[in-house]
C-alpha positions as CSV (number, residue, x, y, z in Angstrom):
1,X,82.5,94.3,102.0
2,X,84.6,91.5,100.6
3,X,84.0,90.3,97.1
4,X,83.8,86.6,97.7
5,X,83.9,85.8,94.0
6,X,86.7,88.1,93.1
7,X,88.2,87.6,89.6
8,X,91.5,85.7,89.6
9,X,94.5,87.6,88.1
10,X,97.8,85.9,87.3
11,X,99.6,88.9,89.0
12,X,98.2,87.7,92.3
13,X,100.7,84.8,92.4
14,X,103.8,87.0,92.9
15,X,101.8,89.3,95.2
16,X,101.0,86.3,97.4
17,X,104.6,85.2,97.4
18,X,105.8,88.7,98.4
19,X,103.0,89.0,101.0
20,X,103.9,85.7,102.8
21,X,107.7,86.4,102.4
22,X,107.1,89.3,104.8
23,X,105.6,86.9,107.4
24,X,101.9,87.4,106.6
25,X,99.5,84.5,106.4
26,X,97.7,83.1,103.4
27,X,94.3,84.1,104.8
28,X,95.3,87.7,105.2
29,X,96.1,88.0,101.5
30,X,92.4,88.2,100.9
31,X,92.4,91.5,102.7
32,X,95.0,92.8,100.3
33,X,93.0,92.0,97.2
34,X,89.5,92.4,98.8
35,X,88.2,88.9,98.6
36,X,87.2,86.2,101.0
37,X,89.5,83.4,102.1
38,X,87.2,80.8,100.6
39,X,87.9,82.4,97.2
40,X,91.6,81.8,97.7
41,X,91.0,78.2,98.4
42,X,88.7,77.9,95.3
43,X,91.5,79.3,93.1
44,X,93.7,76.4,94.2
45,X,91.3,74.0,92.5
46,X,91.0,75.9,89.3
47,X,94.5,77.6,88.8
48,X,97.6,75.4,88.9
49,X,99.9,78.5,89.0
50,X,98.0,79.8,92.1
51,X,98.5,76.5,93.8
52,X,102.2,76.5,93.0
53,X,102.6,80.1,94.1
54,X,101.0,79.1,97.5
55,X,103.6,76.4,98.0
56,X,106.4,78.9,97.3
57,X,104.8,81.5,99.5
58,X,104.5,79.0,102.4
59,X,108.2,78.3,102.2
60,X,109.0,82.0,102.2
61,X,106.8,82.5,105.3
62,X,108.5,79.6,107.0
63,X,111.9,81.1,106.2
64,X,110.8,84.5,107.5
65,X,110.0,83.0,110.9
66,X,112.8,80.5,111.1
67,X,115.5,83.1,110.3
68,X,114.2,85.3,113.1
69,X,114.0,82.4,115.6
70,X,117.5,81.3,114.8
71,X,118.7,84.9,115.2
72,X,116.9,85.3,118.5
73,X,118.3,81.9,119.8
74,X,121.8,82.8,118.8
75,X,121.6,86.2,120.5
76,X,121.6,88.2,117.2
77,X,119.1,90.8,116.3
78,X,117.4,90.2,113.0
79,X,118.5,92.7,110.3
80,X,115.1,94.4,110.3
81,X,114.7,94.9,114.0
82,X,113.9,93.1,117.3
83,X,111.8,90.0,117.4
84,X,109.9,89.2,120.6
């Protein structure tokens, strides 16, 4: 069962950025560290570095999908495989 009051760790910031850079969502990061999504949102209010990491992570996720979309539109296969 998820620990909805998981203890915040500064190392989670880079883990979140890496997670979302691979195309995964903010919400699914909770599954990686075994906590509820509401905890992630709570951390935004109490940890400035977490809030900043989320912004970077969202940009990385957007880049992940946009680069694959552009590759598909231009007829190129993304470097890591087919995107349907």
